[in-house]
N, C-alpha and C positions, 0 to 999 in steps of 0.2 A: 147170553146177550140176545135180545130180541131181533127178529129179522128187520124190523123198521130201523133199529139202531145201526145195524150193519149197512143198510142202504144209505143212511145219513152220513156215516163215516166215509163211505166210498164217494159220496157226492162232494164232501168237504175235503177230500185228499188233495194235497198240493199237486200242481201240474207237473212239477219236476219229476215226481215218482212215475208219472205216466210217460213222460218223454224218454225215460231210460229204457223203455220197452222197444225192442227192435224186431221187425219181422224176420223169420227164419224159414228158408225153403228147404225142407228135408230131402227134396229131389236133387238139390244142387250141391251135394257134398263134393269138395274139390278132389280131383283125381291126380293132380300133379303138384309136386312140392314147389316151394319158392325157388330152389336152385334150378329145377328143371324149367320152370317158367322163365326165369332170368336167362338161362342158356339159350332158350328159343328166341327170346327177345333180342339178345345180342347178335345171334346168327342172322336175324332179319333186318338188322341195321345194314348189313351188306346187301340184303335183298332190296332195300330202298334205294341204295346207290345204283344197283344194276338196273332197276326199273327206270330210274331217272335217265341213265345213259342210253338205254335201248329205246325208250319212248322219245327222248330228245333227238336221237338219230333218225327215228321214223318220221318225226315232224319237222326235222331240220330247224330246231329251235331249242331254247333253254327251258328245261323242265326240272322242277324241284320236287323231291319226294322226301317227306319227313315222317318218322314214326311218331304216333300219338299215344299209343297205349296198347295194353293187352289185358284181356279179362276172360274168366271162365264162366260160361253161361250154359243153360240148357239149349238144345237146338231149337226147341219151340220158341224160346225167348228171342233167339237170333232171327228166326223167320218173322216173328211178330214185329221186331224192331226195324226190319228192312222195308223201305218204302216200295210201293208199286206205282209205275213200272220201274224196273231195275235192269242192269246188265249183269247177269249172273253166269259165270263160266264154271261148269262142273269139270274139274280136272282129274282125270284118272292117273294116279301116280303108282302104277305097278312097280314093285310088288306089294305096296301098302294095301291093306285090305279095304280101305274106304277112300273115296275121292275127297279132294279139297275144293272148296268153293272160293272163287275170286269174284268179288262184287265191286264194280266200278260205278261211281255215281253217274246216273243217267244224263244229267245236264252236262257234266264234263265229257262223257263219252260222245254225246252228239256234237259237242264243240270240236273234239278231236277228229271226228268223221268229216266235219265241215272243212277243217284244215286240209285233210287228205284229199278232198275233192276240189281244192283250190280256193276255198273261201277264207275269210279272215278269222274264223273260229270264234266269233262272238257267242256268248251264252244264249241258248234258245229256250223256249218254253218246254216244260217237262211233258213228254209224250212218248209213246211207244216207238221204237225204231222201225223203219220200213224194212222190207226184205233186203234191199240193196245195202242199207246201213248195217243190217245184221251180218251180212257177209263181210263187210269191212271191219266190223267190230271183232270178228274172229281173228283178223290179222292184228288188230290193236291188242288183243289179249295174248298174242304170241310173245310179246316182250315180258309181261309179268309171269307168264308160264315158263319161259326160259330162265328167268331169274329164280323162280321157285325151284326148278330142277337143280340149279347151281347151289342154292342154299341147302337143299336137303341132301345133296351128294356127300356132305360131310358126315351124315348119319346113315344113309342107305343109298344104294344104287337105284335111283328111280328114273322112270322114263315118262315124264308128264305128257299127256295127250288130252286135247279138248274133247270131252265126251258129249257135252251138250251145252247149248246156250239158251238160257231161259230169261224171260222178262217178268215172271211172276214168282216170288219166293215161295208161294204156297205149293208150287209144282215141284219143289226140290225133294227128292227121295234119296237122300244120302245118309240119313241117320234117323233114329226114332225121336219122337218129340221130347222124351225125358232124358235122352242121352246128352252127356256133357260135350261141350265144344270149346276150343280155344279160339278166340277171335282177336286178331291183330288189326289195328287201324292205322292208316297212313294218310297224311295230307298230301295231295298232288296239286301242284300249281304250275301253269304254263305262264311264264313271266316275260315272254317275248312276243311282241305284236299285241293283238287283242288278248288281254289277260283273262284266264279262266282258272277256276279252282274247284276242287271237289275232294271226295274221300274214296279211298280204295281200302277194302277190307279182305283179309284172308280168314276163312273159317275152317279150322281143323276139327273134324269130329274126333272124339276120343279114340275111336277104333283105328283111325289113320295114324295116330301117334303111339299106340300101345307097343308096336314092335320095336320102337326106338327109344322107349322110356329109359332103359339102362344107359344107353349111349348119351342121352340128354344129361344124365347125372354125371357122367365122366367128362362130358364136353367133346366137341368135334376133334377127330384125329387121334384120340387117346384109346388105342386098341388094347385089349387085354394082353398081358405078357404071357410068354410061353412058360412051361414048367421050370425052365432054368433061369427065369427072370428076365430074359431078353425079349425085345419087342418082335412081333412077327414081321415087321418091316426091316429088321436087321439084314436079312439076306439081300434085299433090294438095295439097301444103302451101301452094302459092301462094294458094289460095282459103280457107285456114283463118282463121277469125276469132279475134282476140286482144283481150283487155281492156287498153286503154291508160289509165293514170292520169296526171293532170297535177297537179303539186305547185306551188303558188304560193309557199309558205314555211311557216315554223313559228313558234310562239309558246308561251311558258310562262305559264300563268295559274293562279291559285289555285283551289281547289275552291269557295271562297265566291264568287269573281268569276264562275266558270263557272255557278254556280247562280243568280246574280243577273242573267244576261244578258237583255236585252230587245231587241226590234227597234229598230234605229237605233244601237246601241252599236258602237263601233269597236275592233277588236283590232289592235294594232301587230305586224306580222310582222317576222321577222329579216332581211328582204331589202329592197333599194331598190325603189321602185315601177317604176323603169325596167328592172330586171333581168328577163331572160326566164324564163318558167315552164319547168319540167323535166317532160318526158313520159317515162314509163317503162313497160315491159312485163315482167311477171314479176320486178319488183324491179331491172331493169337499165335504165339511162338510154339512151334511143334517139334523143331529139330535144329541141331547145330552140325555144321560140316565144313568141308573144304571145297573150294571152287576148282574145277578142272575141265577137261574135255573128254568126250566120248565120241570118237570119230570126228565129225565136223560140228558137233553140237556141244554147247556148254552143258555141264553136269555138276551135280553136288554129291560129293562123297560123304555120306551121313556118318558122323561119329557118335551121335547120341540121339535117341528119339525124344528125350526131354532135356531141356537146358539144365535142370538140377542134377543130371547124371554126368555132366561134363567135368573132366578133371582139369589140371593146369593147361594153359594154352599151348605149351610146348609138347604136350603128350602126343605120341604117335597115333595116327588114325588106326582103328582096329582093322585087321585083315578081313577081307570078305565084305567090306562096306558096299552098299548098294547105291546105284545111281538113281537120281530123281529128276 
């Protein structure tokens, strides 16, 4: 086929065949799986609630923080999409190898500062913060920074500290331009008094999350078991105190009879006097036994650790029963 015929065929090709072509960035290969991204997104739903509570207490007003989305982008794309000026807090999260960036919308940040200085917090024109406002913004970022530490403590023991406060995203030196980053976006709204609204973002360079990738796959709080199959938390749980309740029986009485109760009155329960009492923890039956006394205190003589091991009601309690 002649070259002119090929050119003519390309010119007359239907538009639908061209529309199916999508651009692909070979630098942007995803580093995190869907489960890991979802786990991080769920963890940061609690981050949003903490920020709303801490910022609301700081402003003595009602603040709403809602997650908007999460995406994997190159750090260069994140920098290019961040407007200038901005409020960029570089958070050092030792022992994570790379810092995390908190970006607060500049208009919202200036509105928050105005409230802290006694103003009504009305939105202002976009401009760079003054030195005094920058000092106050360090305090404003304290809430999101504290919430960040609480969120990450499920995966690693971090100690967030504000390493730098920048107003130009081009000055951020936390990752290489081609490095991937996870960016979480939140909508922040002050709904009390003069209303103000803006966006807060968290930027995690891939290096900051690499040490906790496996933990993200398992989910927070799911530690690897020991060789015998038990959790490493088992020794700590062994000394945990629980509230045990002992139920003797139940009865239905009228409100009038209940109001007329006096010392010495007898209430007939729905169980036989020889039947064992039921001990439960958290609403779950764990033992049966007999009520008695140990010194001046009430006690339960356990006859079986599980209700399905109990024999007839008139069986004698085993010797050596223990008091609970």
